[in-house]
Each structure stands twice: as structure tokens, then as C-alpha cells.
C-alpha positions as CSV (number, residue, x, y, z in Angstrom):
1,X,41.8,24.8,-21.7
2,X,41.8,23.6,-18.2
3,X,40.2,26.8,-16.9
4,X,37.7,26.7,-19.7
5,X,36.8,23.1,-19.0
6,X,36.3,23.9,-15.3
7,X,34.1,26.8,-16.2
8,X,31.9,24.6,-18.4
9,X,31.8,21.9,-15.7
10,X,30.5,24.3,-13.1
11,X,28.0,25.9,-15.4
12,X,26.5,22.5,-16.3
13,X,26.5,21.5,-12.6
14,X,24.7,24.7,-11.7
15,X,22.1,24.0,-14.4
16,X,21.5,20.5,-13.2
17,X,21.2,21.7,-9.6
18,X,18.4,24.0,-10.6
19,X,16.8,21.8,-13.2
20,X,13.1,21.0,-12.8
21,X,12.1,17.5,-11.6
22,X,9.2,15.8,-13.4
23,X,7.8,12.4,-12.6
24,X,4.6,10.6,-13.5
25,X,2.1,9.8,-10.7
26,X,-0.2,6.8,-10.5
27,X,-2.9,8.5,-12.5
28,X,-0.5,9.0,-15.4
29,X,-0.2,12.8,-14.8
30,X,3.1,14.6,-14.8
31,X,4.2,16.2,-11.5
32,X,6.8,18.9,-11.8
33,X,8.9,20.6,-9.0
34,X,11.3,23.4,-9.6
35,X,13.6,21.8,-6.9
36,X,13.4,18.8,-4.5
37,X,10.4,19.1,-2.1
38,X,11.3,20.4,1.4
39,X,7.8,20.6,3.0
40,X,5.6,17.6,2.2
41,X,2.1,16.6,3.4
42,X,0.8,13.0,3.3
43,X,-2.9,12.4,2.9
44,X,-2.9,8.6,3.5
45,X,-1.2,6.3,6.0
46,X,0.4,4.2,3.2
47,X,1.8,7.4,1.7
48,X,3.4,8.3,5.0
49,X,5.1,4.9,5.0
50,X,6.3,5.3,1.4
51,X,7.7,8.8,2.2
52,X,9.7,7.6,5.2
53,X,11.0,4.6,3.3
54,X,12.0,6.8,0.4
55,X,14.1,8.9,2.8
56,X,11.7,11.8,3.1
57,X,10.6,11.6,6.8
58,X,12.4,14.7,7.8
59,X,10.6,16.7,5.1
60,X,7.1,15.6,6.3
61,X,5.3,18.5,7.8
62,X,1.7,17.1,7.9
63,X,-0.1,13.8,7.8
64,X,-3.6,12.3,8.2
65,X,-4.8,10.2,11.1
66,X,-3.5,6.6,11.4
67,X,-0.1,7.6,10.0
68,X,1.6,5.5,12.6
69,X,4.5,3.9,11.0
70,X,7.4,4.3,11.5
71,X,6.9,5.3,15.1
72,X,8.2,8.8,14.5
73,X,5.4,9.4,12.1
74,X,3.0,9.7,15.1
75,X,4.7,13.0,16.0
76,X,3.9,14.6,12.6
77,X,1.1,17.3,12.8
78,X,-2.3,16.0,11.8
79,X,-4.2,17.6,8.9
80,X,-7.4,15.5,9.2
81,X,-8.3,12.0,8.0
82,X,-9.5,10.3,4.9
83,X,-13.0,11.7,5.4
84,X,-12.3,15.3,6.2
85,X,-9.1,17.3,5.6
86,X,-8.2,20.4,7.6
87,X,-7.6,22.7,4.6
88,X,-6.7,25.7,6.7
89,X,-4.0,23.7,8.5
90,X,-2.7,22.5,5.2
91,X,-2.4,26.0,3.9
92,X,-0.7,27.2,7.1
93,X,1.9,24.4,6.8
94,X,3.0,25.9,3.4
95,X,3.7,22.6,1.6
96,X,5.6,22.4,-1.6
97,X,4.3,18.9,-2.4
98,X,1.1,17.1,-1.3
99,X,0.9,13.4,-1.8
100,X,-2.8,12.3,-2.2
101,X,-4.7,9.0,-2.1
102,X,-7.3,9.5,-4.8
103,X,-9.8,6.8,-3.6
104,X,-9.4,7.8,0.1
105,X,-9.8,11.6,-0.2
106,X,-13.1,13.2,-1.1
107,X,-13.3,14.7,-4.6
108,X,-14.6,18.0,-3.4
109,X,-11.6,18.5,-1.1
110,X,-9.2,17.4,-3.8
111,X,-10.7,20.2,-5.9
112,X,-10.0,22.6,-3.1
113,X,-6.4,21.4,-2.9
114,X,-5.9,22.0,-6.6
115,X,-7.0,25.6,-6.0
116,X,-3.9,26.0,-3.7
117,X,-1.7,25.5,-6.8
118,X,0.6,23.2,-4.8
119,X,1.9,20.2,-6.8
120,X,-0.2,17.1,-6.1
121,X,1.2,13.6,-6.5
122,X,-1.5,10.9,-6.6
123,X,-0.5,7.6,-5.0
124,X,-2.6,4.7,-6.0
125,X,-0.5,1.5,-6.3
126,X,-2.5,-1.4,-7.7
127,X,0.1,-4.1,-7.9
128,X,3.0,-5.3,-5.8
129,X,5.6,-4.0,-8.3
130,X,4.0,-0.5,-8.1
131,X,5.4,0.0,-4.6
132,X,9.0,-0.1,-5.8
133,X,8.1,2.3,-8.6
134,X,6.4,4.6,-6.1
135,X,9.5,4.7,-3.9
136,X,11.7,5.6,-6.9
137,X,9.5,8.4,-8.1
138,X,9.0,9.8,-4.6
139,X,12.8,9.7,-4.1
140,X,13.2,11.8,-7.2
141,X,10.7,14.4,-6.0
142,X,12.3,14.5,-2.5
143,X,15.9,14.6,-3.8
144,X,16.5,11.3,-1.8
145,X,17.0,8.9,-4.7
146,X,19.9,7.1,-3.1
147,X,17.8,6.0,-0.1
148,X,14.7,5.5,-2.2
149,X,16.4,3.4,-4.8
150,X,18.0,1.2,-2.1
151,X,14.6,0.7,-0.4
152,X,13.0,-0.2,-3.8
153,X,15.7,-2.7,-4.6
154,X,15.4,-4.4,-1.1
155,X,11.6,-4.5,-1.5
156,X,11.9,-6.1,-5.0
157,X,14.3,-8.7,-3.6
158,X,11.9,-9.6,-0.8
159,X,9.0,-10.0,-3.3
160,X,11.1,-12.0,-5.8
161,X,12.2,-14.4,-3.0
162,X,8.6,-15.1,-2.0
163,X,7.5,-15.4,-5.7
164,X,10.2,-18.0,-6.3
165,X,9.4,-19.9,-3.2
166,X,5.6,-20.0,-3.3
167,X,4.0,-18.8,-6.6
168,X,4.3,-22.2,-8.3
169,X,3.1,-24.2,-5.3
170,X,-0.2,-26.2,-5.6
171,X,-3.0,-23.7,-5.8
172,X,-5.1,-22.8,-2.7
173,X,-8.5,-21.3,-3.2
174,X,-8.9,-18.3,-0.9
175,X,-11.8,-16.1,0.3
176,X,-10.5,-12.8,1.6
177,X,-13.0,-11.3,4.1
178,X,-12.9,-7.6,4.5
179,X,-16.0,-7.3,6.7
180,X,-18.6,-9.5,8.1
181,X,-21.8,-7.4,8.2
182,X,-22.3,-6.9,5.3
183,X,-20.0,-9.6,4.0
184,X,-17.4,-8.0,1.8
185,X,-14.3,-9.1,-0.1
186,X,-11.8,-7.8,-2.6
187,X,-11.7,-8.4,-6.4
188,X,-8.8,-9.3,-8.6
189,X,-7.8,-5.6,-9.1
190,X,-6.9,-5.1,-5.5
191,X,-3.3,-5.5,-4.4
192,X,-4.3,-8.2,-1.9
193,X,-5.3,-10.4,-4.8
194,X,-1.7,-9.9,-6.1
195,X,-0.4,-11.1,-2.7
196,X,-2.7,-14.2,-2.8
197,X,-1.4,-15.1,-6.3
198,X,2.2,-14.5,-5.1
199,X,1.6,-17.2,-2.5
200,X,0.2,-19.7,-4.9
201,X,-3.4,-18.9,-4.0
202,X,-6.5,-18.1,-6.0
203,X,-9.0,-15.4,-5.1
204,X,-12.4,-17.1,-5.5
205,X,-14.1,-13.7,-6.1
206,X,-11.4,-12.1,-8.3
207,X,-13.9,-11.5,-11.2
208,X,-16.5,-9.6,-9.2
209,X,-17.1,-5.9,-9.4
210,X,-16.5,-3.4,-7.9
211,X,-13.1,-3.3,-6.1
212,X,-14.7,-4.2,-2.8
213,X,-17.8,-6.2,-3.6
214,X,-20.5,-7.4,-1.2
215,X,-21.2,-11.1,-1.3
216,X,-23.7,-13.5,0.2
217,X,-22.9,-16.3,2.6
218,X,-24.4,-18.7,0.1
219,X,-21.8,-17.5,-2.5
220,X,-18.9,-18.3,-0.2
221,X,-20.4,-21.7,0.6
222,X,-20.8,-22.4,-3.1
223,X,-17.2,-21.3,-3.8
224,X,-16.0,-23.6,-1.0
225,X,-12.6,-21.9,-0.4
226,X,-9.9,-24.0,1.1
227,X,-8.8,-21.0,3.2
228,X,-10.5,-17.9,4.6
229,X,-8.3,-14.9,5.4
230,X,-9.0,-11.6,7.0
231,X,-7.1,-8.6,8.3
232,X,-6.9,-7.7,12.0
233,X,-4.4,-6.5,14.6
234,X,-2.1,-9.2,15.9
235,X,-1.7,-12.9,15.4
236,X,-3.3,-15.5,13.2
237,X,-5.7,-17.3,15.6
238,X,-9.2,-16.1,14.8
239,X,-11.2,-17.7,17.7
240,X,-10.4,-14.9,20.2
241,X,-9.3,-12.0,18.0
242,X,-11.7,-12.5,15.2
243,X,-15.2,-13.7,16.1
244,X,-16.3,-12.9,12.6
245,X,-14.1,-15.6,11.2
246,X,-15.0,-18.0,14.0
247,X,-18.6,-17.6,12.9
248,X,-17.8,-19.7,9.8
249,X,-17.6,-22.8,12.1
250,X,-21.4,-22.9,11.8
251,X,-20.7,-24.6,8.4
252,X,-18.4,-27.5,9.3
253,X,-18.5,-28.9,5.8
254,X,-16.9,-25.8,4.4
255,X,-13.3,-26.8,3.4
256,X,-11.7,-23.9,5.2
257,X,-13.5,-24.9,8.4
258,X,-13.1,-28.6,8.1
259,X,-9.3,-28.2,7.8
260,X,-9.1,-25.3,10.3
261,X,-7.8,-22.9,7.7
262,X,-9.1,-19.6,9.1
263,X,-6.3,-17.1,9.2
264,X,-5.9,-13.4,10.3
265,X,-3.1,-11.2,9.3
266,X,-2.1,-7.8,10.7
267,X,-4.1,-5.3,8.6
268,X,-1.3,-2.8,8.5
269,X,0.9,-5.4,6.8
270,X,-1.5,-6.7,4.3
271,X,-3.8,-3.8,3.4
272,X,-1.4,-0.8,3.1
273,X,0.3,-0.6,-0.3
274,X,3.7,0.2,1.2
275,X,7.0,-1.8,1.7
276,X,5.7,-3.7,4.8
277,X,3.3,-5.5,2.6
278,X,6.2,-7.9,1.9
279,X,6.0,-8.9,5.6
280,X,2.2,-9.5,5.2
281,X,2.8,-11.5,2.1
282,X,5.3,-13.7,3.8
283,X,2.7,-14.4,6.6
284,X,0.0,-15.2,4.1
285,X,2.4,-17.5,2.2
286,X,3.2,-19.3,5.3
287,X,-0.5,-19.6,6.2
288,X,-1.4,-21.0,2.8
289,X,1.5,-23.5,3.1
290,X,-0.1,-24.6,6.4
291,X,-3.4,-25.1,4.4
292,X,-1.5,-27.3,1.9
293,X,-0.1,-29.4,4.8
294,X,-3.6,-30.0,6.1
295,X,-5.0,-31.6,2.9
296,X,-6.5,-35.0,3.5
């Protein structure tokens, strides 16, 4: 019986070792691998961060431009950028998994990638909670679930702490400025709007369409946000780093200007749907708490 039991055990173990891996990507499509991926290509900077956080950095054989975190990601061979992919380079790298950003990679090139018959995982997190889900799913595809699940749990704890501390604070109306010429913002479907809500803020243009709508200066003045926030490298003082925010000082009656609530957050921390967004969220929460303290 003992010998028989051992035989059964090893047979089952062998079957599990060679069992196919299937997960659902962010489009709702199933992605199936015969075995954990060993040669992975990332087609977005946020994807690169997710792959490293999930424990798959050593398996990354190609990435697009601006894949700069963690620092070792800068050494990964480049396969183009979000505007143009080097398809010949991608083929030469012989990937067994390509992780794609649907809204950042041209449809025509995505069609060419499909012709390669390499499994494609589409990464398109829309909400803060989606990042933890992405880590778990990528960990399954990479065979690094122990690392990925730990990273997902740590991220969830960070977000839960911020939500408990700030989400129920007195609301602060926020205009999030993406660009100044033309003046652009983000609607309520974007993850940044999730961050604003996490911090007890309210996106004044949450109901607009599309995802990144263009607005008029008059619309911002009419909304009269209590804080204006944008993304940029470095610290939160806009006068030197962000002249486009400083330009709002031409309207001193605007609440955000009157109370000096013009804030800038490192774009890599607030705009990339990856674990570091928890750091960007903390900075935004602290900025909105400053805005509350300046109420007259």
C-alpha cells in the first residue's frame, strides 16, 4: 500500500507540474500557458513594474521605452515604445508571453502580434483594487505566485490604511490637470479618480467623456475646485517646476489659488497603474489634508 500510495502521489505531482495555466486578463479573455512563462516581453512601463513586483524580473527579455523602474529594468533590451513596436526584435527574442497595454499600443501592431501566436495578456487596470488582482494573475503565469501574492497583500494593506485614514474626511473638490495646452483632465473612469476618492476628494469633471476630456478654462472657473493637482517629476511646489499650474494665479478668486492649493505629484507614482501608486496616493492624501487645513 505504501509503494502504491507513493506511485499515485508522484503521478499526481507530475500531472500538476505539467498542467496548463489559465488566467483571465483585463479584457475578460482567457490566457493559457502550457507551463510558467520563461521569456516575457512588456509593452508598457506599468506592466514592467507589475512584472518585477510579481517576481518575474529575471524572466523579462524585452520592454518598451520608459520602463525605468525598478532600476534594473533600464537594462532590459528595448522593443520600441507605445507608438511603434520593433516587431522583428520581438520575434527574435522568442517570447512565450507578451503583456500588452491595449490603449497604449496601436491596434494594427496588436494584430501583428496575434499573428505570432504567442499568448497575449492585456493589462488594463481601471481601479486601485485591480492592481492587486493583476499581481496575482501575473504571478500565476510566471510561476512566482509566492512573491506575487505577498506583493498583492502588501499593496492591499497600504491602500486599506489610506482608505481608513482619509476616505471619510471632509470632501475636497479637485481639478486634476493632465495638460495645459489644450487644457485636459481625467474622468471618473480613470484610476486617478479612484485615488482622489480614496483621499476624500471629489473629481469635479468625473462625469465627462471621454477618459481624457478637453475642458475650457471657463469650465474650471465655474467648477471652482478647492485644489488643483497635476503630475510632474519631483516635489509638490508648482511655481518653479510647473509653470502651467502657476498660470492659475491669474485668477486669484479661484478657491485653489486663494488658498494656495496647487499641488504636483511625481507622475510615475500617480499615473502608472502599478504598486507604487500607493505612494502617489499617500502624497495626494497629504496634499488634500493640507487643503483642508487652509479652509477659512
